C-alpha positions in Angstrom: 66.3 1.8 126.6 67.4 1.1 130.1 67.2 2.9 133.4 69.3 2.4 136.5 68.6 2.3 140.2 70.9 2.3 143.2 71.2 -1.0 145.0 71.7 -1.2 148.8 75.4 -1.8 148.3 75.9 1.2 146.0 76.1 -0.8 142.8 74.0 0.1 139.9 71.4 -2.3 138.6 69.9 -2.1 135.0 66.2 -2.1 134.5 65.0 -4.0 131.5 61.9 -3.4 129.4 59.9 -6.0 131.2 60.8 -4.6 134.6 59.8 -1.1 133.6 56.6 -2.4 132.0 55.7 -4.2 135.2 56.3 -1.0 137.2 54.1 1.0 134.9 51.3 -1.6 135.1 51.5 -1.6 138.9 51.1 2.1 139.1 47.7 1.7 137.2 46.6 -1.4 139.1 42.9 -0.9 138.7 43.1 -0.3 134.9 45.5 -3.3 134.6 43.2 -5.6 136.5 40.2 -4.6 134.3 42.2 -5.2 131.1 43.5 -8.6 132.4 39.9 -9.5 133.4 38.7 -8.8 129.9 41.5 -11.0 128.4 40.7 -13.7 131.0 37.0 -13.7 129.9 38.2 -14.1 126.3 40.7 -16.9 127.2 38.0 -18.7 129.2 35.5 -18.5 126.4 37.9 -19.5 123.7 39.3 -22.5 125.5 35.9 -23.6 126.7 34.5 -23.3 123.2 37.4 -25.4 121.7 36.9 -28.1 124.4 33.1 -28.2 123.9 33.3 -28.4 120.1 36.0 -31.0 120.2 34.1 -33.1 122.8 30.9 -32.9 120.8 32.7 -34.0 117.6 34.3 -36.9 119.6 30.9 -37.9 120.9 29.4 -37.7 117.4 32.2 -39.9 116.0 31.8 -42.4 118.9 28.1 -42.6 118.3 28.6 -43.1 114.6 31.1 -45.8 115.0 29.8 -47.7 118.0 26.1 -47.3 118.1 26.0 -51.1 117.4 22.5 -51.6 116.0 21.3 -50.5 112.6 17.7 -50.4 113.7 16.0 -50.1 117.0 12.4 -51.3 117.4 10.4 -49.9 120.4 6.7 -49.9 121.4 4.4 -47.6 119.4 4.6 -44.0 120.6 7.8 -44.4 122.6 10.5 -43.4 120.1 11.2 -40.1 121.9 11.5 -41.9 125.3 13.9 -44.4 123.7 16.1 -41.7 122.1 16.2 -39.9 125.4 17.4 -43.0 127.2 19.9 -43.9 124.4 21.4 -40.4 123.8 21.0 -38.8 127.3 20.4 -41.6 129.8 16.9 -40.2 130.6 15.1 -42.8 132.6 12.0 -44.3 130.9 9.9 -47.5 131.0 7.9 -49.0 128.1 7.2 -52.6 127.1 5.9 -55.0 124.4 6.0 -58.7 123.8 9.3 -60.6 123.8 8.2 -62.5 120.7 9.1 -59.4 118.7 12.7 -60.5 118.8 11.9 -63.8 117.1 9.7 -62.2 114.5 12.4 -59.7 113.4 15.2 -62.3 113.4 13.4 -64.2 110.5 13.6 -61.2 108.2 16.0 -61.6 105.2 18.9 -59.2 105.6 18.9 -59.2 109.4 21.8 -61.1 110.9 21.4 -60.3 114.6 18.7 -59.3 117.1 18.9 -58.8 120.8 16.4 -57.6 123.3 16.8 -54.9 126.0 14.6 -54.2 129.1 14.3 -50.7 130.6 13.6 -50.0 134.3 13.6 -46.7 136.1 14.8 -46.7 139.6 13.7 -44.2 142.2 15.4 -41.3 144.0 14.2 -42.5 147.5 15.8 -44.5 150.3 15.1 -47.8 148.5 17.6 -47.0 145.7 21.1 -45.5 145.5 19.7 -42.9 143.0 17.4 -42.5 140.1 19.0 -44.0 137.0 18.1 -45.9 133.8 18.5 -49.6 134.4 19.0 -51.6 131.3 18.6 -55.4 131.2 20.3 -57.2 128.3 20.9 -60.7 127.2 24.7 -61.4 127.2 24.4 -64.5 124.9 22.9 -62.5 122.0 24.1 -59.0 122.9 26.2 -57.0 120.4 25.5 -53.5 121.6 26.7 -53.4 125.3 29.4 -56.1 125.2 31.9 -54.1 123.0 32.0 -51.4 125.6 32.8 -53.8 128.4 35.5 -55.8 126.5 38.7 -55.9 128.5 37.0 -55.1 131.8 34.6 -58.0 132.2 36.2 -61.4 131.5 33.0 -63.4 131.8 29.3 -63.2 131.2 27.5 -61.0 133.7 26.0 -63.2 136.4 22.8 -62.8 138.4 23.1 -60.1 141.0 26.0 -58.3 139.2 25.9 -54.9 137.5 27.9 -52.9 134.9 27.9 -49.1 135.4 28.4 -46.4 132.9 31.6 -44.5 132.7 30.2 -41.3 134.3 28.9 -43.0 137.4 31.3 -42.8 140.3 31.1 -46.4 141.5 34.0 -48.7 140.9 34.3 -52.5 140.5 33.5 -54.2 143.8 31.2 -51.4 145.1 27.6 -52.1 145.7 24.4 -50.3 144.5 21.0 -50.6 146.0 17.8 -50.8 144.0 14.4 -51.3 145.7 16.0 -52.5 148.9 18.5 -55.1 147.5 22.2 -54.6 147.0 24.0 -55.5 143.8 27.7 -55.8 143.1 29.4 -53.7 140.5 31.3 -56.2 138.3 32.5 -53.8 135.5 32.5 -50.4 134.1 31.6 -49.4 130.5 34.2 -47.5 128.4 33.1 -43.9 127.7 30.5 -43.9 124.8 29.3 -40.3 124.7 25.8 -41.7 124.8 23.2 -42.1 127.6 24.9 -45.5 128.3 27.5 -43.4 130.3 24.9 -42.7 133.0 23.0 -46.0 132.9 23.3 -49.3 134.8 23.3 -52.6 133.0 22.3 -56.1 134.2 21.3 -59.4 132.7 17.6 -60.4 132.4 17.7 -62.6 135.5 18.9 -59.7 137.6 16.3 -57.4 136.0 13.5 -59.8 137.1 14.8 -59.6 140.6 14.7 -55.8 140.5 11.1 -55.9 139.2 10.1 -58.4 141.9 11.6 -56.1 144.6 9.9 -53.1 143.1 6.6 -54.8 143.3 7.1 -55.6 147.0 7.8 -51.9 147.5 4.5 -51.1 145.8 6.0 -50.0 142.4 4.1 -51.8 139.6 5.5 -51.6 136.0 3.2 -52.5 133.2 4.8 -55.7 131.9 4.2 -59.4 131.7 7.0 -61.2 133.7 9.2 -63.3 131.5 7.4 -62.2 128.3 8.1 -58.4 128.1 11.0 -56.4 126.6 11.5 -52.6 126.0 13.4 -52.7 122.7 14.9 -54.9 120.0 18.3 -54.0 118.6 18.7 -55.1 115.0 21.9 -55.7 113.1 21.6 -55.9 109.3 24.0 -57.4 106.7 26.8 -55.3 105.4 25.8 -53.0 102.5 22.1 -53.4 103.4 19.4 -51.2 101.8 18.1 -49.0 104.6 14.7 -48.5 103.1 14.2 -52.1 102.1 15.0 -53.5 105.6 13.0 -50.7 107.3 10.0 -51.5 105.1 10.4 -55.3 105.8 10.4 -54.7 109.5 7.3 -52.5 109.4 5.4 -55.0 107.2 6.4 -58.0 109.4 5.3 -56.2 112.6 2.0 -55.2 111.0 1.3 -58.8 109.9 2.0 -59.9 113.5 -0.3 -57.2 114.9 2.4 -55.5 116.8 2.3 -51.7 117.0 5.9 -50.4 117.1 8.2 -47.6 116.1 11.2 -48.4 113.9 14.2 -46.2 114.6 17.1 -46.2 112.1 20.5 -45.5 113.7 21.4 -43.3 110.7 18.4 -41.1 111.4 19.5 -40.7 115.0 23.1 -39.9 113.9 21.9 -37.4 111.3 19.6 -35.6 113.7 22.3 -35.4 116.5 24.9 -34.3 113.9 22.7 -31.5 112.8 22.2 -30.2 116.4 25.9 -30.5 117.1 27.0 -28.7 113.9 24.5 -25.9 114.7 25.9 -25.6 118.2 29.5 -25.6 117.0 28.6 -22.8 114.5 27.2 -20.6 117.2 30.2 -21.2 119.4 32.6 -20.3 116.6 30.7 -17.1 115.7 30.6 -16.1 119.4 34.3 -16.7 119.9 35.3 -14.7 116.9 33.0 -11.8 117.8 34.3 -11.8 121.4 38.0 -11.8 120.2 37.3 -8.8 117.9 35.4 -7.0 120.6 38.2 -7.6 123.1 40.8 -6.3 120.7 38.7 -3.2 120.0 38.1 -2.4 123.7 41.8 -3.0 124.5 42.8 -0.8 121.6 40.6 2.1 122.8 42.0 1.8 126.4 45.6 1.6 125.1 45.0 4.7 122.9 43.8 6.7 125.9 46.6 5.4 128.0 49.3 6.4 125.6 47.7 9.8 125.0 47.9 10.4 128.8 51.6 9.5 128.8 52.7 11.8 125.9 54.8 13.9 128.1 56.4 10.9 129.8 57.2 9.4 126.5 58.7 12.6 125.2 60.9 12.9 128.3 62.1 9.3 127.7 62.9 10.3 124.1 64.9 13.3 125.3 66.8 11.0 127.6 67.9 8.9 124.7 65.2 6.3 124.3 64.8 5.3 120.7 61.4 4.8 119.0 62.2 1.1 118.9 62.7 0.9 122.7 59.4 2.9 123.2 57.6 0.4 121.0 59.1 -2.5 123.0 57.9 -0.8 126.2 54.3 -0.4 125.0 54.2 -3.9 123.4 55.8 -5.3 126.6 53.0 -3.8 128.7 50.4 -5.2 126.3 52.0 -8.6 126.2 52.1 -8.8 130.0 48.4 -8.0 130.2 47.6 -10.5 127.5 49.7 -13.3 129.0 48.4 -12.7 132.5 44.8 -12.6 131.5 45.2 -15.7 129.3 46.7 -17.7 132.2 43.9 -16.6 134.5 41.2 -17.5 132.0 42.8 -20.9 131.3 43.1 -21.7 135.0 39.4 -20.9 135.5 38.4 -23.0 132.5 40.3 -26.0 133.8 38.6 -25.6 137.2 35.2 -25.4 135.7 35.2 -27.7 132.6 36.8 -30.9 133.8 35.4 -31.4 137.3 31.9 -30.6 136.0 32.2 -32.3 132.6 29.5 -34.8 133.4 27.0 -32.0 134.4 27.9 -30.1 131.2 27.3 -33.2 129.0 24.0 -33.8 130.6 23.0 -30.1 130.2 23.9 -30.1 126.5 21.8 -33.3 125.9 24.2 -34.3 123.1 26.9 -37.0 122.6 29.9 -35.8 124.5 33.4 -37.3 124.9 36.3 -35.3 126.3 39.4 -35.3 124.1 42.6 -37.1 125.2 45.1 -35.2 127.4 47.5 -34.4 124.6 44.7 -32.9 122.6 43.6 -30.8 125.6 47.2 -29.6 126.0 47.3 -28.5 122.4 44.0 -26.7 122.7 45.2 -24.9 125.8 48.3 -23.8 124.1 46.3 -22.6 121.0 43.9 -20.6 123.3 46.9 -19.1 125.2 48.6 -17.9 122.0 45.4 -16.5 120.4 44.4 -14.8 123.6 47.8 -13.6 124.5 48.1 -12.0 121.1 45.0 -9.8 121.7 47.0 -7.4 123.9 49.9 -6.7 121.4 47.4 -6.6 118.5 45.4 -3.9 120.3 48.4 -1.8 121.1 49.8 -1.5 117.5 47.9 1.6 116.3 48.3 3.5 119.5 52.0 2.7 119.8 52.9 3.8 116.3 50.7 6.9 116.5 52.6 8.4 119.5 56.2 7.5 118.5 56.0 8.8 115.0 55.7 12.4 116.2 58.7 14.5 116.6 59.9 15.3 120.2 59.1 19.0 119.8 55.6 18.4 118.6 54.9 16.0 121.4 56.1 18.4 124.0 54.0 21.2 122.6 50.9 19.0 122.7 51.6 18.3 126.3 51.9 21.9 127.3 
């Protein structure tokens, strides 16, 4: 089917299916905008859901592969605080004796132990911002070092810091804690854990921070030089989880130390359960929204085609075949689907990536954005699935109207 219009110079110009479809959509601008808005919501939700589920899976895999320690030992009653700091970067302070490290290192089956020291900065003028400060021992550390490899060529010196990947400061910048400024010497690679929003320093720097905090009137409950917050434990390959866990509990009891023993596998399993549950709900919601969008679009297209019976019948009389009419109806639906899909994807890009850090903190789950090529694939998949909603919705209405004979259609329009 083609129509012709007179050009300014008197020549005739053919109008294609897409051109006619665009003209028809412009004549019903309000209805077209509403339909595109519906498709845009579907596109935004579908792409956002794919990015979120992929990022959570990436965070889960990152946590599983690089958590570093097989067991974490923390003061009694502080397991929840420790998991909050580890998984979400929630500031917390808790301490017990440094001799815990030596006690655990003597247990058969344990090959490495390293202490960590937690300090919470303040959201006042004395500090750049409130954040979890983690002191670690570079010589024995096996948890933090892998995430700095390639960025820090030497041991962290006194007065130097390493910042998490989601903090905005770069190497060479300074951060202030309790009135003293410290130099950023390195940045962690993205971990998907609370480490991404934490600041790291060696034990000497941590003692400086504590001394400055005391001067400012902030007193942490610790014994200087003899306190730590956690002991990270690495077991031999192929270790028996229960046996090592029981050995740690027994040795601490013998030493009179009250502590919680956290197995990394337990943390991973718990986080994995939460992530899988979240992903399930996202998938169900996305499918339901896609079906709902197709149903609503189908209803609107049915009413639209019904209103245009006489117009379609005239086009048939003028020589338009059923195939051309179908192309026109599908063309309009495709334009609505494509336009809405592009709008939805654009909004998703504007929301998801600039605010990815805020989103990850809100979810309280391990979160690592996929690489650019994966994002491009997910965007294309979302575009195709969403763009198909329009044509899919127009199938029944299109075939219902063109199957009638011209005479029957004209009589129905009288």
